[in-house]
C-alpha positions as CSV (number, residue, x, y, z in Angstrom):
1,M,-56.1,-99.4,169.3
2,N,-52.5,-99.8,168.2
3,S,-51.9,-97.1,169.6
4,L,-53.8,-97.7,172.9
5,K,-52.7,-101.1,173.1
6,G,-48.8,-99.5,172.6
7,F,-49.6,-97.9,175.3
8,A,-50.5,-100.6,177.7
9,V,-47.6,-102.6,176.7
10,R,-45.1,-99.6,177.5
11,A,-46.6,-98.9,180.8
12,T,-46.7,-102.9,181.3
13,A,-42.9,-103.1,181.0
14,A,-42.2,-99.8,182.9
15,A,-43.6,-101.3,186.2
16,V,-42.4,-105.1,185.7
17,V,-38.5,-103.6,185.0
18,S,-39.1,-101.0,188.2
19,L,-40.8,-103.9,190.3
20,F,-37.2,-106.2,189.1
21,S,-35.5,-103.5,189.3
22,V,-36.3,-103.6,192.8
23,C,-36.3,-107.4,194.0
24,A,-32.6,-107.7,191.9
25,F,-31.4,-105.0,194.0
26,G,-32.2,-105.9,197.5
27,Q,-31.2,-109.6,196.9
28,A,-27.8,-108.3,196.0
29,Q,-26.9,-106.0,198.5
30,S,-25.4,-108.0,201.1
31,P,-23.2,-109.5,199.4
32,A,-21.8,-107.2,197.2
33,N,-21.5,-104.6,200.1
34,A,-19.8,-107.0,202.0
35,N,-17.0,-108.0,199.5
36,S,-16.3,-103.8,198.4
37,S,-14.3,-103.2,201.5
38,P,-10.5,-102.2,200.4
39,P,-8.1,-104.5,202.5
40,G,-5.8,-102.3,205.0
41,D,-7.5,-99.2,204.5
42,P,-8.1,-97.7,207.7
43,A,-11.5,-96.0,209.0
44,A,-12.6,-96.8,205.1
45,A,-14.0,-99.7,207.0
46,V,-16.2,-97.2,207.9
47,H,-15.9,-94.9,204.8
48,D,-16.6,-97.9,202.2
49,L,-19.8,-99.0,204.0
50,Q,-21.0,-94.9,203.9
51,D,-20.5,-95.2,200.5
52,E,-22.4,-98.4,199.3
53,V,-25.8,-97.0,201.5
54,R,-24.7,-93.9,199.4
55,Q,-25.3,-95.6,196.3
56,L,-28.6,-98.0,197.3
57,R,-30.3,-93.9,197.7
58,S,-28.6,-92.8,194.8
59,L,-30.2,-95.5,192.8
60,V,-33.7,-95.3,195.0
61,E,-33.7,-92.1,193.3
62,E,-33.8,-93.0,189.9
63,M,-36.4,-95.8,190.4
64,R,-38.4,-93.2,192.0
65,T,-38.0,-91.1,189.0
66,E,-38.6,-93.8,186.3
67,N,-41.5,-94.2,189.2
68,A,-42.8,-91.0,188.4
69,E,-42.6,-91.0,184.8
70,S,-44.7,-95.0,184.5
71,R,-47.1,-92.7,186.7
72,A,-47.7,-89.5,184.1
73,E,-47.9,-92.9,181.2
74,M,-50.4,-94.5,183.2
75,K,-52.6,-91.5,183.3
76,Q,-52.5,-90.5,180.0
77,L,-53.8,-93.9,179.0
78,R,-56.3,-93.6,181.2
79,Q,-57.2,-90.6,179.3
80,D,-57.4,-92.6,176.2
81,L,-58.7,-95.4,176.9
82,Q,-62.2,-92.6,178.0
83,S,-61.6,-90.9,174.9
84,T,-61.6,-94.3,172.8
85,R,-65.1,-95.0,174.9
86,A,-66.9,-92.0,174.7
87,L,-66.2,-92.4,170.4
88,F,-67.7,-95.5,170.6
89,E,-70.5,-94.9,172.1
90,H,-71.5,-92.8,169.2
91,P,-70.4,-94.3,165.9
92,A,-73.7,-92.6,164.1
93,S,-74.4,-89.4,165.3
94,G,-72.0,-87.5,162.7
95,E,-70.1,-86.0,166.4
96,P,-66.2,-85.6,165.1
97,A,-64.0,-87.7,166.8
98,P,-63.2,-86.4,170.7
99,I,-59.4,-85.5,170.7
100,L,-56.7,-87.5,172.8
101,N,-54.8,-85.1,173.4
102,A,-53.8,-81.7,172.1
103,T,-50.6,-83.0,170.0
104,A,-52.4,-86.4,169.1
105,P,-53.9,-86.7,165.5
106,I,-57.7,-86.7,165.8
107,Q,-58.8,-90.5,165.7
108,E,-61.6,-91.8,162.5
109,P,-65.0,-93.5,163.5
110,A,-64.7,-97.1,163.8
111,A,-65.7,-98.7,160.7
112,E,-66.2,-101.8,162.7
113,P,-69.6,-103.1,164.6
114,A,-69.7,-100.9,168.1
115,A,-70.4,-104.6,170.3
116,T,-67.0,-105.7,169.9
117,P,-64.9,-102.4,170.8
118,P,-66.4,-101.8,174.3
119,A,-65.9,-105.5,175.4
120,E,-61.7,-104.8,174.4
121,G,-62.4,-101.3,176.1
122,A,-63.6,-103.0,179.7
123,A,-60.3,-105.5,179.3
124,L,-58.0,-102.6,178.6
125,E,-59.1,-100.8,181.4
126,Q,-59.2,-104.1,183.7
127,R,-55.5,-103.9,182.7
128,V,-54.9,-100.2,183.2
129,Q,-56.3,-100.8,186.9
130,K,-54.1,-103.7,187.7
131,L,-50.9,-101.5,186.6
132,E,-52.2,-98.5,188.4
133,E,-52.0,-101.0,191.1
134,S,-48.7,-102.0,191.0
135,T,-46.9,-98.5,190.1
136,S,-48.8,-97.8,193.4
137,L,-47.8,-100.2,195.7
138,I,-43.7,-100.2,194.3
139,G,-44.8,-96.5,194.8
140,S,-45.2,-96.4,198.0
141,K,-41.9,-98.6,198.8
142,I,-39.7,-96.5,197.0
143,D,-41.0,-93.8,198.9
144,E,-40.2,-95.6,201.7
145,Q,-36.1,-95.4,200.7
146,Y,-36.4,-92.3,199.5
147,Q,-37.2,-90.3,202.6
148,T,-33.8,-90.3,203.9
149,K,-32.9,-87.7,201.6
150,V,-31.5,-84.5,203.1
151,E,-33.3,-81.3,202.1
152,T,-31.2,-78.2,201.9
153,A,-32.2,-74.8,201.1
154,S,-30.5,-75.0,197.1
155,K,-31.1,-77.3,194.7
156,Y,-28.2,-79.4,195.3
157,R,-28.5,-82.3,196.8
158,A,-27.1,-83.3,200.1
159,R,-26.0,-87.0,202.0
160,L,-26.4,-87.8,206.0
161,H,-23.4,-90.1,207.2
162,G,-22.0,-91.8,209.7
163,I,-22.3,-94.1,212.2
164,I,-23.6,-94.8,215.7
165,L,-21.1,-96.8,217.4
166,M,-21.2,-98.5,221.0
167,N,-17.9,-99.5,223.2
168,A,-17.5,-101.5,225.8
169,F,-13.9,-101.9,226.9
170,R,-11.9,-103.3,230.1
171,N,-8.3,-102.6,231.2
172,V,-5.8,-103.7,232.8
173,G,-2.8,-101.2,233.3
174,G,-2.8,-97.2,233.1
175,A,-2.8,-95.3,230.2
176,D,-2.8,-91.8,228.6
177,N,-6.8,-91.8,228.3
178,F,-9.2,-94.6,229.6
179,D,-11.6,-95.1,226.6
180,V,-9.2,-94.6,223.5
181,P,-5.4,-95.0,224.9
182,D,-2.5,-94.3,223.1
183,Y,0.4,-95.5,225.3
184,S,0.5,-97.3,228.7
185,V,1.5,-95.6,232.0
186,P,2.3,-96.7,234.7
187,V,-0.7,-97.8,237.5
188,A,-0.6,-95.4,240.9
189,T,0.1,-96.9,244.3
190,G,-3.0,-98.2,245.3
191,A,-5.0,-97.8,242.9
192,P,-6.6,-100.9,240.9
193,Q,-4.8,-103.0,237.8
194,A,-8.4,-103.8,235.9
195,T,-11.0,-100.9,234.8
196,I,-14.4,-100.9,232.8
197,G,-15.8,-99.0,231.2
198,A,-18.1,-98.0,227.7
199,T,-18.8,-95.0,225.9
200,L,-20.4,-93.5,222.6
201,R,-18.4,-90.3,221.7
202,Q,-16.3,-92.3,218.6
203,S,-19.9,-92.0,216.7
204,E,-19.1,-89.8,213.7
205,L,-21.8,-88.0,211.5
206,G,-21.2,-86.3,208.9
207,L,-23.0,-84.8,205.5
208,E,-22.0,-84.4,201.7
209,V,-22.8,-81.7,199.7
210,F,-22.8,-82.1,196.0
211,G,-22.7,-78.4,193.6
212,P,-22.9,-77.4,190.2
213,S,-20.4,-78.2,188.0
214,V,-17.5,-75.3,187.4
215,A,-15.0,-74.9,184.0
216,G,-16.3,-79.3,183.7
217,A,-15.5,-80.0,187.4
218,K,-17.9,-81.9,189.9
219,T,-18.0,-79.9,192.9
220,S,-18.4,-81.4,196.4
221,A,-18.3,-80.8,199.6
222,D,-18.1,-83.2,203.1
223,V,-17.9,-81.9,207.0
224,Q,-17.9,-84.9,209.2
225,L,-17.6,-84.4,213.0
226,D,-17.5,-86.3,216.5
227,F,-17.9,-86.5,220.0
228,A,-14.6,-87.1,221.2
229,G,-13.9,-83.1,221.3
230,G,-13.0,-82.8,224.7
231,L,-15.3,-83.6,228.5
232,P,-17.3,-81.0,230.3
233,S,-16.6,-80.5,233.9
234,T,-20.0,-81.8,235.3
235,G,-21.8,-84.6,236.9
236,N,-20.8,-87.6,234.6
237,G,-19.5,-85.3,231.9
238,V,-17.8,-88.3,231.0
239,N,-20.9,-89.4,228.8
240,Y,-21.7,-86.3,227.4
241,G,-19.0,-85.9,224.8
242,I,-18.2,-82.3,223.2
243,V,-18.4,-81.9,219.3
244,R,-15.3,-81.9,217.6
245,L,-14.5,-81.4,213.6
246,Q,-13.2,-84.1,212.3
247,T,-12.6,-83.1,208.8
248,A,-14.8,-80.7,206.1
249,S,-13.5,-80.0,202.7
250,L,-14.6,-79.1,199.6
251,R,-13.6,-80.6,196.3
252,L,-13.4,-80.4,192.4
253,D,-13.0,-83.3,190.7
254,W,-12.6,-84.0,186.5
255,Q,-11.9,-87.0,184.9
256,N,-7.8,-87.1,185.8
257,T,-7.6,-84.8,188.6
258,S,-8.2,-83.0,191.8
259,V,-8.1,-80.0,194.3
260,V,-9.1,-80.8,197.8
261,A,-9.3,-77.7,199.8
262,G,-10.2,-77.7,203.5
263,Q,-9.2,-79.8,206.5
264,D,-8.7,-83.2,205.4
265,S,-6.6,-86.4,206.1
266,F,-2.8,-85.9,206.3
267,F,-2.8,-87.3,202.2
268,A,0.7,-88.2,202.1
269,S,0.0,-90.8,205.0
270,P,-2.9,-92.3,203.9
271,L,-3.5,-95.6,205.3
272,A,-4.6,-96.8,209.0
273,P,-5.2,-99.9,210.6
274,T,-8.9,-101.8,210.6
275,S,-10.1,-101.4,214.1
276,F,-13.7,-100.2,215.2
277,A,-11.3,-99.6,218.7
278,S,-10.4,-96.9,218.0
279,L,-12.2,-93.9,215.3
280,A,-11.8,-90.6,217.3
281,E,-8.1,-90.9,216.0
282,P,-6.3,-93.5,213.8
283,A,-5.8,-96.9,215.5
284,L,-1.6,-96.6,216.1
285,S,-1.5,-92.8,216.2
286,Y,1.6,-92.7,218.8
287,A,2.7,-96.3,217.4
288,G,3.6,-96.0,214.3
289,N,1.1,-94.2,211.7
290,I,1.4,-90.8,211.8
291,W,-1.8,-89.0,211.1
292,G,-3.6,-85.2,211.2
293,W,-6.7,-83.0,210.1
294,T,-4.8,-80.5,208.9
295,P,-5.9,-77.2,206.8
296,Q,-4.5,-77.7,203.6
297,L,-4.7,-76.9,199.5
298,R,-3.4,-80.0,197.5
299,V,-3.4,-81.3,194.4
300,E,-4.3,-84.8,192.9
301,H,-3.4,-86.0,188.9
302,R,-4.1,-89.5,187.9
303,F,-1.6,-90.7,184.8
304,N,-3.2,-93.8,182.8
305,L,-0.1,-96.1,181.9
306,S,-2.4,-98.7,180.7
307,D,-6.1,-100.0,181.5
308,E,-4.4,-101.4,184.6
309,Q,-2.0,-100.1,185.6
310,E,-2.1,-95.7,186.9
311,I,0.7,-93.4,188.5
312,S,-1.2,-91.2,191.3
313,V,0.8,-87.2,192.5
314,Q,-0.3,-85.2,195.0
315,A,1.3,-82.2,196.2
316,G,-0.3,-79.2,198.7
317,I,0.7,-76.7,200.8
318,L,-0.3,-77.2,204.6
319,D,-1.1,-75.2,207.8
320,N,2.6,-76.2,209.5
321,L,2.0,-77.4,212.8
322,D,3.6,-79.1,215.4
323,W,1.1,-80.5,218.4
324,E,1.6,-77.3,220.6
325,F,-1.5,-76.9,222.8
326,P,-3.0,-73.6,223.2
327,T,-2.3,-71.3,225.7
328,S,-6.0,-69.8,225.8
329,S,-10.0,-72.1,224.9
330,F,-11.1,-69.1,223.1
331,N,-8.4,-67.5,221.1
332,R,-5.8,-69.5,218.9
333,S,-2.1,-68.5,219.7
334,V,0.3,-69.0,217.0
335,Q,2.6,-72.4,216.7
336,A,5.9,-72.3,215.9
337,G,5.7,-73.9,212.5
338,E,3.6,-70.6,211.8
339,A,5.4,-68.5,213.1
340,S,8.1,-69.4,210.7
341,G,6.0,-67.6,207.4
342,Q,5.3,-70.5,205.8
343,P,3.2,-73.5,205.0
344,A,4.2,-76.9,205.4
345,Y,5.3,-78.9,202.1
346,A,3.8,-82.8,201.3
347,L,4.1,-84.5,198.1
348,R,3.3,-88.4,197.6
349,T,3.5,-90.7,193.8
350,A,1.8,-94.3,194.2
351,W,1.5,-96.6,191.2
352,S,-1.1,-99.1,191.6
353,R,-2.8,-102.0,189.6
354,P,-5.7,-104.6,190.4
355,V,-4.8,-108.0,191.5
356,W,-7.6,-110.9,191.8
357,D,-10.2,-107.7,192.1
358,H,-8.3,-105.5,194.9
359,P,-6.0,-102.4,194.3
360,M,-2.6,-103.2,195.2
361,T,-1.1,-99.7,195.8
362,I,2.8,-98.9,196.5
363,G,3.5,-95.5,197.2
364,V,6.0,-92.9,198.8
365,A,6.0,-89.7,200.2
366,G,7.9,-86.8,201.7
367,Y,7.1,-83.9,204.2
368,F,9.0,-80.3,205.0
369,G,8.1,-77.8,207.5
370,R,10.1,-75.6,209.2
371,Q,9.5,-73.8,212.8
372,D,10.6,-71.0,214.6
373,W,10.5,-71.3,218.7
374,G,11.8,-67.6,219.2
375,S,15.2,-66.3,220.3
376,D,16.8,-67.6,216.9
377,R,15.9,-71.0,218.0
378,Y,14.9,-72.9,214.8
379,V,13.8,-76.4,213.5
380,D,13.7,-77.8,209.7
381,A,11.0,-80.6,210.3
382,W,11.2,-83.3,207.4
383,A,9.8,-87.0,206.8
384,G,10.3,-89.8,204.3
385,M,7.5,-92.3,204.0
386,A,6.4,-94.9,202.8
387,D,2.9,-97.4,202.2
388,W,1.9,-100.7,200.7
389,K,-1.5,-102.5,200.4
390,I,-0.4,-106.2,198.8
391,P,-2.9,-108.7,198.1
392,L,-1.1,-111.7,198.8
393,M,-4.2,-114.3,198.3
394,R,-7.0,-113.6,197.1
395,R,-8.4,-113.3,200.6
396,L,-5.0,-112.6,202.1
397,F,-3.8,-109.0,202.2
398,F,-0.5,-106.9,203.4
399,S,-0.8,-103.5,204.6
400,G,1.0,-101.0,206.3
401,E,3.3,-97.5,206.5
402,F,7.1,-96.8,207.5
403,Y,8.3,-93.3,208.3
404,R,11.3,-91.6,209.6
405,G,11.8,-87.7,210.0
406,R,12.8,-85.5,212.6
407,G,10.6,-82.6,214.6
408,I,7.3,-84.6,213.3
409,G,5.5,-84.0,216.5
410,G,2.5,-82.6,214.7
411,L,2.2,-85.7,212.8
412,G,1.7,-88.1,215.7
413,A,5.1,-89.0,215.5
414,A,7.7,-89.6,219.2
415,T,3.9,-89.3,220.9
416,G,3.2,-85.8,219.6
417,R,6.6,-84.0,220.6
418,S,8.7,-82.1,217.7
419,I,11.5,-81.2,220.6
420,V,13.4,-81.3,224.0
421,Y,14.7,-78.8,226.1
422,G,17.9,-78.6,227.1
423,G,16.8,-76.3,229.9
424,S,13.4,-74.4,231.8
425,P,11.7,-74.2,228.7
426,A,10.5,-70.3,230.3
427,Y,14.1,-69.0,229.5
428,A,14.3,-68.2,225.6
429,S,18.8,-68.9,226.1
430,S,17.2,-72.8,226.5
431,P,18.9,-74.8,224.1
432,I,15.9,-77.1,221.6
433,R,16.9,-79.6,219.6
434,G,14.4,-81.5,216.9
435,L,13.7,-84.8,218.2
436,D,14.6,-88.0,215.5
437,T,12.0,-90.7,215.4
438,I,11.9,-93.7,213.0
439,G,8.3,-96.0,213.3
440,G,5.8,-98.1,210.8
441,W,2.7,-100.0,210.8
442,S,2.2,-103.5,209.0
443,Q,-1.8,-105.4,208.8
444,L,-2.3,-108.9,207.5
445,K,-6.4,-108.9,207.0
446,F,-7.6,-112.2,206.7
447,Q,-10.9,-111.9,204.4
448,L,-12.6,-115.5,206.0
449,T,-15.8,-115.3,204.2
450,P,-17.7,-111.3,202.6
451,K,-19.0,-110.5,206.4
452,L,-16.0,-112.0,208.6
453,E,-12.4,-110.9,208.3
454,I,-9.5,-111.5,211.1
455,N,-7.3,-108.6,211.3
456,G,-3.3,-108.6,213.1
457,V,-1.4,-105.7,213.7
458,A,2.0,-104.4,214.9
459,G,3.4,-101.1,215.3
460,E,5.8,-99.0,216.6
461,D,7.4,-95.4,217.2
462,N,10.8,-95.3,218.2
463,S,12.3,-91.6,219.1
464,F,16.2,-91.2,219.3
465,A,17.1,-91.7,222.7
466,A,20.7,-90.7,221.9
467,D,19.0,-87.5,221.0
468,V,17.6,-86.9,224.7
469,R,20.0,-88.0,226.9
470,G,22.6,-86.0,228.2
471,F,20.7,-83.4,226.5
472,A,16.6,-83.1,228.3
473,S,15.2,-84.5,230.8
474,D,11.8,-85.2,232.1
475,A,11.9,-82.0,234.6
476,N,13.1,-79.8,231.7
477,N,10.1,-81.0,229.4
478,F,7.4,-81.5,232.4
479,V,6.5,-85.0,231.4
480,P,8.2,-88.2,230.7
481,I,10.2,-88.4,227.7
482,L,8.4,-91.8,225.0
483,G,11.5,-93.5,224.0
484,R,9.8,-96.3,222.0
485,N,6.0,-96.6,222.2
486,R,4.8,-100.1,220.3
487,V,1.4,-101.9,220.2
488,A,0.2,-105.1,219.3
489,M,-3.6,-106.2,218.6
490,A,-6.0,-108.8,216.6
491,N,-10.0,-108.0,215.9
492,M,-12.4,-109.6,213.9
493,V,-15.0,-108.2,212.4
494,F,-18.4,-109.4,211.4
495,R,-20.9,-107.7,209.1
496,P,-23.9,-109.2,208.9
497,R,-25.5,-106.5,206.3
498,S,-23.2,-103.9,204.8
499,D,-25.4,-100.8,207.5
500,L,-24.4,-102.6,210.9
501,V,-20.9,-104.5,212.4
502,F,-19.7,-105.8,215.5
503,S,-16.1,-106.6,216.2
504,A,-14.3,-107.6,219.3
505,E,-10.8,-106.4,219.6
506,L,-7.4,-107.6,221.8
507,R,-4.9,-104.6,222.2
508,R,-1.2,-104.7,224.3
509,L,1.0,-101.3,224.6
510,Q,4.0,-100.9,226.0
511,S,5.9,-98.3,226.1
512,F,9.0,-97.4,227.4
513,P,9.7,-93.5,228.9
514,I,13.5,-92.9,228.4
515,Y,14.6,-92.4,232.2
516,R,12.3,-94.6,234.1
517,N,10.5,-98.7,233.6
518,S,8.4,-99.6,230.9
519,S,4.7,-100.6,231.7
520,I,2.6,-102.6,230.0
521,T,-1.7,-102.6,229.5
522,N,-3.8,-104.7,228.0
523,Q,-7.3,-103.4,226.4
524,V,-10.2,-106.2,225.0
525,N,-12.8,-103.8,223.1
526,L,-16.3,-104.9,222.0
527,S,-17.5,-102.6,219.3
528,M,-21.0,-102.5,217.8
529,G,-21.7,-100.1,214.9
530,I,-25.3,-99.3,212.8
531,L,-24.2,-97.0,209.2
532,F,-26.5,-94.5,207.7
């Protein structure tokens, strides 16, 4: 009987621990997740929330495993109980004691009177039934959460993640892109100044796959898509955004070293302003925030200076792109950077330590890539960059980036322009010049409550007008050449739950063409998103 009681105690403890784990996790989920978003990190506002949902799923899987073990123990306990009752029903028959299980020792007949043990057995059976009911209830709740697991053809786990995002907006002034404007353009004569619309094409869909361990490294892969790849030429085609590949990368992660291969964010410029009005492109993409989703191979290593201080070094090679438009919708043509016969190179190092339970990071980076525009016309593209993320107070954070470079239109600088032509591009004899540019952005984030934050951002990209005047004209370069592009914005982000987001944003764009008058565009954007 001591053995049976031991089984009952262990089963009861397993069920109670599982029940309390579910309750405690449910109560702690909302506030804990709300604090986890790192300040100043761009689409980090989205990816951090996705990480929190993934952690929840991981915990649910662990609870499901514990529940399965509890059920198995309950089954064994019931078998033991039945065997014990059969033993007490034939105390004097001289039959050998029944075997409880294949490995358990044979129980000797009880020397006590037969009247007491059946009563104890009945009470024990009632307790087993109650435990089974409790376990069944917990199991059903866990199964309800476990249904989010993605089945794969292999034995390795996969997780689906993303955001369904709706943006409603009103513009006053013209813009290069109606729903996600990058710079301002003059309104055509007779056209209305104010416009209004809505879109869901900034919704994102991702899949994360966890592979085997290789040489002590954990392997994983992630692919992320959106619906901002263009607009089909059909009625209401503005509603049917074409699926577009954002990033797709494979990772090998050791304790202090990582190797990443694939199309990924530009690691030398890791930050971006917080904005749910601009996910199809990072906010301020052409106004001080250089970026790119570029095929690359990089290595990262982290050095621990102490328990709190760390230095990280990242180095990699990238597809040498310069922001040329494809000449065909089906066949890929060589860009000037790829025609040079060598990749682009980037290096970044950063120092970080926690301040008020938030990371403080300061990084510097460099970039180089040679471009061959034909007929012995070469441009050496380069950039020097700095980034920072600093907690000023417990709820006030300052972040931003700065760069200075030449020919880096492939990274979104100079409004995507790497060079300017001094003559007709149709002639190989036309001179070219790499466009010098300088820019950056800064953000102040005020975390009013764990669920509510306010962000203020300003940024500017400034192409050197001296590189253009007297050398190039709008006619030779097909479109107006922007000298400066300036953007300021403020938004409020409210997260009532970790997987639900509301945001309101006001954005002001002011662009200064070199040979034309400046123009201003204001946008009000309301966003609602559900993460999964």
